[in-house]
ZAFI-409964 format. One record per residue (C-alpha): residue number from 1; x, y, z. Coordinates in pm, whole numbers, plus 50000, padded with zeros to 5 digits. Layout:
BEGIN
NUM, X, Y, Z
...
***
This chain:
BEGIN
1, 38677, 15066, 44993
2, 38413, 14819, 44897
3, 38471, 14490, 45062
4, 38485, 14208, 44816
5, 38271, 13907, 44867
6, 38436, 13642, 45072
7, 38602, 13395, 44847
8, 38847, 13119, 44866
9, 39216, 13210, 44849
10, 39356, 13232, 44495
11, 39690, 13305, 44324
12, 39747, 13570, 44054
13, 40024, 13760, 43868
14, 40061, 14138, 43906
15, 40253, 14331, 43633
16, 40356, 14693, 43684
17, 40578, 14961, 43527
18, 40591, 15313, 43386
19, 40309, 15392, 43145
20, 40511, 15522, 42851
21, 40653, 15392, 42526
22, 40981, 15208, 42566
23, 40959, 15167, 42943
24, 40991, 14802, 43042
25, 40753, 14629, 43279
26, 40905, 14509, 43601
27, 40910, 14140, 43672
28, 40560, 14016, 43764
29, 40473, 13971, 44129
30, 40312, 13645, 44236
31, 40004, 13752, 44431
32, 39780, 13551, 44661
33, 39426, 13660, 44745
34, 39355, 13619, 45114
35, 39034, 13486, 45251
36, 38864, 13826, 45231
37, 38938, 13839, 44857
38, 39156, 14156, 44850
39, 39539, 14185, 44819
40, 39692, 14529, 44874
41, 40015, 14679, 44722
42, 40184, 15013, 44798
43, 40425, 15237, 44604
44, 40590, 15577, 44647
45, 40640, 15871, 44414
46, 40972, 16049, 44465
47, 41087, 16379, 44318
48, 41421, 16555, 44272
49, 41481, 16913, 44377
50, 41652, 17073, 44077
51, 41582, 17440, 44155
52, 41899, 17643, 44083
53, 41825, 18013, 44120
54, 42173, 18143, 44032
55, 42231, 17889, 43751
56, 42571, 17784, 43884
57, 42493, 17414, 43848
58, 42440, 17363, 44223
59, 42080, 17334, 44343
60, 41952, 17580, 44601
61, 41895, 17308, 44861
62, 42259, 17193, 44841
63, 42389, 17550, 44861
64, 42178, 17621, 45169
65, 42296, 17298, 45331
66, 42663, 17379, 45264
67, 42639, 17747, 45357
68, 42677, 17921, 45021
69, 42447, 18181, 44866
70, 42196, 18026, 44620
71, 42145, 18371, 44468
72, 42514, 18432, 44391
73, 42676, 18228, 44112
74, 43016, 18338, 44239
75, 42960, 18169, 44573
76, 42971, 17794, 44510
77, 43037, 17510, 44757
78, 43335, 17279, 44705
79, 43393, 16931, 44843
80, 43630, 16642, 44787
81, 43546, 16283, 44701
82, 43604, 15995, 44465
83, 43515, 15940, 44101
84, 43147, 15901, 44015
85, 43057, 15653, 43741
86, 42717, 15587, 43578
87, 42660, 15270, 43374
88, 42363, 15301, 43136
89, 42201, 14957, 43134
90, 41978, 14859, 42841
91, 41638, 14701, 42899
92, 41745, 14451, 42631
93, 42009, 14309, 42868
94, 41934, 14412, 43229
95, 42189, 14163, 43361
96, 42479, 14384, 43245
97, 42500, 14566, 43576
98, 42836, 14629, 43740
99, 42856, 14494, 44095
100, 42988, 14727, 44368
101, 43320, 14543, 44405
102, 43383, 14515, 44030
103, 43628, 14760, 43874
104, 43563, 14912, 43533
105, 43663, 15209, 43322
106, 43969, 15320, 43131
107, 44260, 15173, 43336
108, 44396, 15511, 43436
109, 44068, 15599, 43610
110, 43912, 15254, 43664
111, 43684, 15249, 43968
112, 43450, 15036, 44177
113, 43100, 15128, 44300
114, 42950, 15211, 43963
115, 42593, 15341, 43965
116, 42365, 15138, 43733
117, 42044, 15256, 43570
118, 41737, 15032, 43552
119, 41734, 15008, 43173
120, 41502, 15293, 43078
121, 41616, 15526, 42797
122, 41522, 15833, 43003
123, 41537, 15904, 43372
124, 41724, 16048, 43667
125, 41841, 15940, 44012
126, 41499, 15790, 44079
127, 41562, 15544, 43796
128, 41882, 15401, 43939
129, 41902, 15032, 44017
130, 41820, 14970, 44383
131, 41605, 15149, 44634
132, 41826, 15455, 44684
133, 41815, 15771, 44472
134, 42164, 15883, 44576
135, 42463, 15826, 44350
136, 42773, 15698, 44529
137, 43137, 15767, 44446
138, 43419, 15519, 44389
139, 43465, 15483, 44766
140, 43099, 15397, 44817
141, 43027, 15734, 44980
142, 42708, 15927, 44904
143, 42747, 16211, 44656
144, 42527, 16511, 44582
145, 42522, 16443, 44208
146, 42195, 16456, 44017
147, 42206, 16278, 43681
148, 41940, 16332, 43415
149, 41955, 16131, 43094
150, 41730, 16118, 42791
151, 41735, 15910, 42473
152, 41474, 15772, 42239
153, 41586, 15412, 42293
154, 41846, 15182, 42445
155, 42042, 14904, 42278
156, 42329, 14675, 42361
157, 42639, 14509, 42225
158, 42737, 14153, 42313
159, 43072, 14195, 42484
160, 43022, 13938, 42758
161, 43041, 14001, 43130
162, 43401, 13944, 43239
163, 43580, 14154, 43330
164, 43332, 14423, 43429
165, 43457, 14660, 43157
166, 43264, 14446, 42908
167, 42945, 14512, 43103
168, 43018, 14884, 43100
169, 43057, 14864, 42722
170, 42727, 14675, 42677
171, 42407, 14873, 42722
172, 42387, 15224, 42582
173, 42154, 15521, 42543
174, 42077, 15486, 42173
175, 42039, 15783, 41940
176, 41796, 15627, 41690
177, 41684, 15772, 41359
178, 41717, 16118, 41205
179, 41523, 16274, 41492
180, 41697, 16077, 41762
181, 41875, 16204, 42071
182, 42096, 16089, 42357
183, 42187, 16341, 42627
184, 42323, 16337, 42981
185, 42309, 16631, 43224
186, 42491, 16628, 43557
187, 42409, 16872, 43840
188, 42564, 16938, 44183
189, 42927, 16875, 44090
190, 43101, 17011, 44399
191, 43455, 16932, 44281
192, 43674, 17236, 44211
193, 43833, 17067, 43909
194, 43751, 16745, 43728
195, 43771, 16546, 43404
196, 43468, 16389, 43234
197, 43511, 16050, 43064
198, 43237, 15954, 42817
199, 43216, 15597, 42682
200, 43029, 15547, 42354
201, 42978, 15308, 42064
202, 42731, 15080, 41888
203, 42661, 14716, 41812
204, 42855, 14755, 41487
205, 43194, 14912, 41415
206, 43257, 15192, 41169
207, 42955, 15410, 41245
208, 43039, 15780, 41246
209, 42935, 16030, 41507
210, 43053, 16286, 41761
211, 43037, 16353, 42134
212, 42961, 16718, 42211
213, 42968, 16914, 42536
214, 42839, 17269, 42532
215, 42978, 17302, 42885
216, 43333, 17227, 42773
217, 43290, 17387, 42431
218, 43437, 17078, 42264
219, 43319, 16814, 42018
220, 43512, 16491, 41950
221, 43446, 16287, 41636
222, 43462, 15908, 41624
223, 43403, 15592, 41426
224, 43246, 15327, 41652
225, 43483, 15059, 41780
226, 43319, 14873, 42067
227, 43157, 14550, 41944
228, 43373, 14246, 42019
229, 43115, 13969, 42051
230, 43335, 13726, 41860
231, 43600, 13756, 42128
232, 43356, 13752, 42417
233, 43448, 14113, 42486
234, 43790, 14276, 42453
235, 43789, 14535, 42728
236, 43977, 14688, 42905
237, 44246, 14627, 42643
238, 44033, 14770, 42363
239, 43974, 15117, 42509
240, 44064, 15377, 42245
241, 44035, 15750, 42301
242, 43947, 16010, 42039
243, 44104, 16354, 42059
244, 43989, 16459, 41712
245, 43799, 16788, 41728
246, 43753, 16800, 41352
247, 43594, 16551, 41115
248, 43862, 16282, 41118
249, 43634, 16023, 41285
250, 43909, 15794, 41419
251, 43814, 15451, 41558
252, 43741, 15515, 41926
253, 43513, 15430, 42217
254, 43577, 15704, 42473
255, 43674, 16070, 42501
256, 43781, 16298, 42785
257, 43674, 16655, 42857
258, 43961, 16775, 43072
259, 43998, 17048, 43335
260, 43631, 17123, 43392
261, 43524, 17338, 43685
262, 43154, 17423, 43647
263, 42888, 17302, 43889
264, 42705, 17118, 43610
265, 42805, 16938, 43294
266, 42613, 16845, 42980
267, 42703, 16605, 42701
268, 42520, 16478, 42395
269, 42583, 16224, 42122
270, 42547, 16350, 41765
271, 42481, 16054, 41538
272, 42589, 16017, 41178
273, 42376, 15824, 40931
274, 42360, 15526, 41171
275, 42267, 15480, 41535
276, 42516, 15492, 41821
277, 42497, 15579, 42186
278, 42646, 15647, 42529
279, 42755, 15351, 42745
280, 42858, 15540, 43054
281, 43005, 15853, 43203
282, 43260, 15927, 43477
283, 43322, 16244, 43677
284, 43687, 16221, 43791
285, 43813, 16485, 44038
286, 44157, 16623, 43953
287, 44418, 16850, 44105
288, 44466, 17155, 43878
289, 44792, 17238, 44055
290, 44947, 16909, 43943
291, 45128, 17028, 43631
292, 45387, 16755, 43600
293, 45183, 16559, 43343
294, 45276, 16640, 42982
295, 44954, 16625, 42783
296, 44995, 16737, 42424
297, 45350, 16663, 42313
298, 45552, 16373, 42178
299, 45315, 16253, 41906
300, 45598, 16250, 41649
301, 45977, 16255, 41654
302, 45966, 16620, 41545
303, 45757, 16697, 41855
304, 45968, 16484, 42091
305, 45967, 16582, 42459
306, 46321, 16707, 42536
307, 46494, 16550, 42836
308, 46805, 16766, 42799
309, 47172, 16672, 42821
310, 47196, 16338, 43001
311, 47561, 16243, 42967
312, 47857, 16156, 42747
313, 47989, 15852, 42564
314, 48109, 15717, 42899
315, 47765, 15739, 43064
316, 47563, 15425, 43140
317, 47205, 15515, 43043
318, 46906, 15333, 43194
319, 46551, 15419, 43082
320, 46251, 15235, 43228
321, 45873, 15265, 43264
322, 45848, 15072, 43592
323, 45633, 15345, 43750
324, 45370, 15310, 43475
325, 45045, 15125, 43543
326, 45011, 14985, 43189
327, 45194, 14722, 42985
328, 45453, 14915, 42780
329, 45715, 14873, 42509
330, 46019, 15096, 42452
331, 46280, 15156, 42181
332, 46592, 15366, 42121
333, 46654, 15543, 41790
334, 46987, 15674, 41662
335, 47015, 16040, 41557
336, 46985, 15936, 41191
337, 46663, 15737, 41246
338, 46807, 15388, 41270
339, 46632, 15161, 41518
340, 46845, 15067, 41817
341, 46758, 14824, 42096
342, 46395, 14770, 42196
343, 46228, 14599, 42492
344, 45892, 14464, 42603
345, 45913, 14315, 42955
346, 46187, 14460, 43178
347, 46313, 14284, 43490
348, 46025, 14038, 43483
349, 45752, 14306, 43474
350, 45498, 14414, 43213
351, 45679, 14746, 43190
352, 45976, 14804, 42962
353, 46331, 14932, 42993
354, 46668, 14974, 42822
355, 47026, 14998, 42947
356, 47308, 15105, 42714
357, 47631, 15306, 42693
358, 47889, 15423, 42437
359, 47642, 15682, 42306
360, 47808, 15908, 42052
361, 47751, 16285, 42088
362, 47424, 16400, 41935
363, 47046, 16393, 41975
364, 46900, 16048, 42046
365, 46537, 15940, 42075
366, 46335, 15718, 42307
367, 45980, 15615, 42213
368, 45725, 15444, 42439
369, 45392, 15279, 42357
370, 45162, 15016, 42498
371, 45210, 14642, 42450
372, 45239, 14527, 42087
373, 45384, 14855, 41957
374, 45600, 14795, 41650
375, 45926, 14977, 41572
376, 46128, 15007, 41250
377, 46407, 15208, 41092
378, 46323, 15561, 40983
379, 46180, 15681, 41315
380, 45886, 15442, 41273
381, 45678, 15354, 41580
382, 45320, 15228, 41549
383, 45127, 15187, 41873
384, 44773, 15143, 41995
385, 44574, 15271, 42177
386, 44625, 15631, 42285
387, 44529, 15809, 42606
388, 44717, 15618, 42876
389, 44982, 15780, 43096
390, 45337, 15645, 43099
391, 45613, 15733, 43343
392, 45965, 15733, 43195
393, 46246, 15722, 43450
394, 46608, 15801, 43359
395, 46891, 15644, 43558
396, 46658, 15581, 43857
397, 46651, 15957, 43909
398, 46429, 16185, 43700
399, 46077, 16066, 43605
400, 45871, 16227, 43329
401, 45497, 16155, 43308
402, 45337, 16193, 42966
403, 45017, 16088, 42795
404, 45036, 15856, 42493
405, 44932, 16061, 42193
406, 44691, 15990, 41909
407, 44975, 15823, 41720
408, 44974, 15551, 41986
409, 45320, 15643, 42120
410, 45507, 15923, 42291
411, 45853, 16037, 42178
412, 46136, 16174, 42393
413, 46475, 16318, 42293
414, 46797, 16345, 42489
415, 47140, 16489, 42424
416, 47477, 16322, 42458
417, 47771, 16559, 42480
418, 48133, 16482, 42385
419, 48366, 16353, 42656
420, 48592, 16656, 42630
421, 48916, 16791, 42776
422, 48832, 17129, 42927
423, 49038, 17430, 42816
424, 48864, 17648, 43073
425, 48738, 18001, 43017
426, 48877, 18175, 42707
427, 48735, 18523, 42751
428, 48408, 18696, 42681
429, 48406, 18662, 42301
430, 48491, 19024, 42236
431, 48824, 18922, 42082
432, 48873, 18652, 41815
433, 49002, 18315, 41931
434, 49239, 18100, 41728
435, 49289, 17723, 41750
436, 49555, 17541, 41544
437, 49744, 17212, 41537
438, 50057, 17374, 41391
439, 50365, 17192, 41513
440, 50196, 16852, 41498
441, 50355, 16574, 41296
442, 50027, 16434, 41160
443, 49786, 16567, 40897
444, 49488, 16693, 41097
445, 49137, 16829, 41052
446, 48944, 17038, 41303
447, 48586, 17159, 41369
448, 48416, 17399, 41609
449, 48074, 17307, 41754
450, 47818, 17499, 41958
451, 47647, 17373, 42272
452, 47357, 17209, 42085
453, 47583, 17032, 41837
454, 47560, 17292, 41562
455, 47863, 17284, 41331
456, 48008, 17639, 41336
457, 48334, 17600, 41143
458, 48575, 17336, 41010
459, 48920, 17334, 40851
460, 49163, 17096, 40686
461, 49484, 17275, 40579
462, 49567, 17599, 40764
463, 49796, 17858, 40603
464, 49916, 17604, 40347
465, 50018, 17347, 40608
466, 49884, 16994, 40654
467, 49773, 17095, 40998
468, 49440, 17266, 41065
469, 49323, 17587, 41229
470, 49009, 17788, 41306
471, 48965, 18154, 41397
472, 48639, 18218, 41584
473, 48506, 18568, 41646
474, 48195, 18712, 41806
475, 48124, 18403, 42014
476, 47835, 18444, 42255
477, 47833, 18329, 42615
478, 47822, 17950, 42651
479, 48007, 17622, 42607
480, 48183, 17532, 42281
481, 48358, 17220, 42155
482, 48664, 17161, 41936
483, 48698, 16825, 41758
484, 49042, 16721, 41628
485, 49096, 16424, 41398
486, 49315, 16315, 41110
487, 49284, 16390, 40739
488, 48969, 16265, 40562
489, 48734, 16333, 40852
490, 48368, 16420, 40787
491, 48207, 16669, 41027
492, 47825, 16695, 41046
493, 47562, 16856, 41265
494, 47475, 16719, 41611
495, 47836, 16638, 41704
496, 47855, 16380, 41427
497, 48225, 16325, 41349
498, 48350, 16035, 41136
499, 48727, 16021, 41113
500, 48987, 15754, 41045
501, 49034, 15539, 41355
502, 49371, 15509, 41516
503, 49567, 15665, 41802
504, 49813, 15947, 41733
505, 49968, 16246, 41912
506, 49924, 16613, 41815
507, 49963, 16966, 41948
508, 49674, 17208, 42005
509, 49754, 17580, 42017
510, 49483, 17800, 42168
511, 49417, 18118, 42363
512, 49707, 18350, 42436
513, 50005, 18136, 42334
514, 49876, 17832, 42521
515, 49969, 17481, 42410
516, 49839, 17138, 42504
517, 49966, 16794, 42404
518, 49675, 16600, 42254
519, 49631, 16229, 42189
520, 49379, 16087, 41945
521, 49197, 15789, 42102
522, 49125, 15465, 41918
523, 48812, 15607, 41754
524, 49024, 15883, 41598
525, 48849, 16190, 41746
526, 48966, 16402, 42041
527, 48726, 16655, 42190
528, 48803, 16977, 42377
529, 48561, 17220, 42542
530, 48592, 17583, 42646
531, 48373, 17849, 42800
532, 48287, 18199, 42684
533, 48194, 18415, 42981
534, 47943, 18703, 42981
535, 48069, 19042, 42874
536, 48097, 19248, 43190
537, 48063, 19622, 43140
538, 48230, 19792, 43437
539, 48033, 20066, 43603
540, 48172, 20406, 43702
541, 48107, 20483, 44066
542, 48140, 20853, 44156
543, 48330, 20895, 44480
544, 48252, 21262, 44552
545, 48093, 21571, 44392
546, 48146, 21923, 44532
547, 48144, 22296, 44445
548, 48444, 22515, 44522
549, 48491, 22878, 44416
550, 48256, 22857, 44116
551, 48399, 22523, 44003
552, 48220, 22185, 43991
553, 48449, 21903, 44101
554, 48389, 21528, 44082
555, 48605, 21224, 44146
556, 48567, 20852, 44077
557, 48751, 20526, 44131
558, 48932, 20391, 43823
559, 49054, 20048, 43715
560, 49398, 20005, 43566
561, 49377, 19943, 43194
562, 49034, 20106, 43153
563, 48977, 20447, 42988
564, 48734, 20718, 43096
565, 48575, 21027, 42947
566, 48360, 21307, 43089
567, 48049, 21408, 42893
568, 47811, 21703, 42926
569, 47441, 21746, 42831
570, 47187, 22029, 42854
571, 46885, 21793, 42854
572, 47002, 21434, 42929
573, 46928, 21351, 42563
574, 47233, 21469, 42370
575, 47586, 21440, 42510
576, 47911, 21612, 42419
577, 48261, 21499, 42509
578, 48452, 21719, 42754
579, 48829, 21701, 42741
580, 49035, 21401, 42640
581, 49012, 21026, 42705
582, 49201, 20948, 43024
583, 49359, 20618, 43127
584, 49273, 20467, 43464
585, 49549, 20394, 43712
586, 49357, 20205, 43980
587, 49327, 20516, 44197
588, 49088, 20813, 44218
589, 49057, 21042, 43914
590, 48921, 21399, 43933
591, 48758, 21639, 43688
592, 48694, 22010, 43753
593, 48455, 22221, 43545
594, 48388, 22598, 43580
595, 48021, 22668, 43651
596, 47853, 22898, 43401
597, 47496, 23025, 43368
598, 47218, 22782, 43275
599, 47160, 22415, 43350
600, 47404, 22134, 43266
601, 47442, 21761, 43340
602, 47769, 21569, 43360
603, 47854, 21198, 43349
604, 48161, 20977, 43327
605, 48160, 20695, 43068
606, 48392, 20418, 42958
607, 48421, 20471, 42582
***
């Protein structure tokens, strides 16, 4: 170099940065010329290896390091690790960086150790805040991820800085103008299965757009809902997920692409007539074998998640969400849609719970939402937001995990069965069954119900008497219920019986001349149950087959009361009866048949 003339020491400012439109200059450096008049600075140019010969999303260098074939897309490396989050900082507000110990993200997947960009609208790992070019996971461990993002601008909302979620929902990759763009590409995802969370929005609410992933083959529409400057930021409570894959454009600020498994992932923001952008992205490893989470059910009462038969009128029911990680509310609805008890904070927690008994037979409903859900008669439950997971536990025993649906709640149903006197097994349904209250001194009514509460038959006056009776034929295998009450009773579906209250005695005749003394309880309805067993078709087991003097002989074991018949066929397709029907005695039975020319087949059947 040419040595500068000796000069006295002097101070100066040195500005530096990327030489392209939209790239911010770094903070100026205060320089000081030494006595020789020259001050030196150094910098490095780094590059990312993105060569991926087999296009499986994993770069060749990573495949070679982990021992898989970079020329075979079917041979990919897999590793485990924590979630990986990227916070896109805007050069308009470079202070909105998430510190390593700060937790941010939708509560279900909130994490620490977010990776922050330096504020440029386009870049890759080299443009991360700090001196390293390696993204870390939620545990602070190095990952192999390469992130490449590109937008024609950045912008920011004014959501404050506490908690850290409001910094996540601050700077964004802005899709500006009709020719704008905002894309994120992720390489070297070595997780076997994962979900991708994308956070989006704008500095104004109500702007329409969509988040698209060609990798997942899904596009979610939205209306921006992320600017809460008047409240100093409203996150994490304001997270709202969109699941709309049409053009509904619901208010939302994040979406989830679930059950991904490719080595790379791409996402882009499709703007409407106004700008919006991407705040951040998370790669969340998942376990595809964990199938106990119910994802797409329970949005309405018609789509309620069935919990099955849980008890009778005598059962003490306890429902709680104590294993949930969010603040919940819960309510019970009667079978006819009336609102029962509801609860916000259960046992001094933010979770909710209900305890109740004396549940009449029928189908009842439990609905759960987040804090501030409202309930009303007519199966009305209005909650907000959707997307969180709740855990509903019944009687401290069975727990069901389900995701809150787009309606802001998740519905469950359960069955209460009658507290019934068992009549035992009454056959296989092949013969009609009769039930009557003949001989009773009170005017009765009677109904027959199926296992699910379906009303099969009812009767008031039987054979001209004030007593009641039902004849039931062709009943299939299962449990059935008989309800007995006094005159002027109304029977409806789902075990709904409304009869005059008051205790009274009666007689119930059933089965083969069987009789039971019944007693109506105070509520006026007495229940009985009985079982129909499967129809068992006895098999004929041949004991011996032999030839003797030109005669075919065969013998088989019989059952007393059963009948048997021998049949003959030339081709196993058409059969002809041979001889008469013979009654079994419980001992061996024999048939002898002269052998003639040609081929013939014989069998023994129970006609």
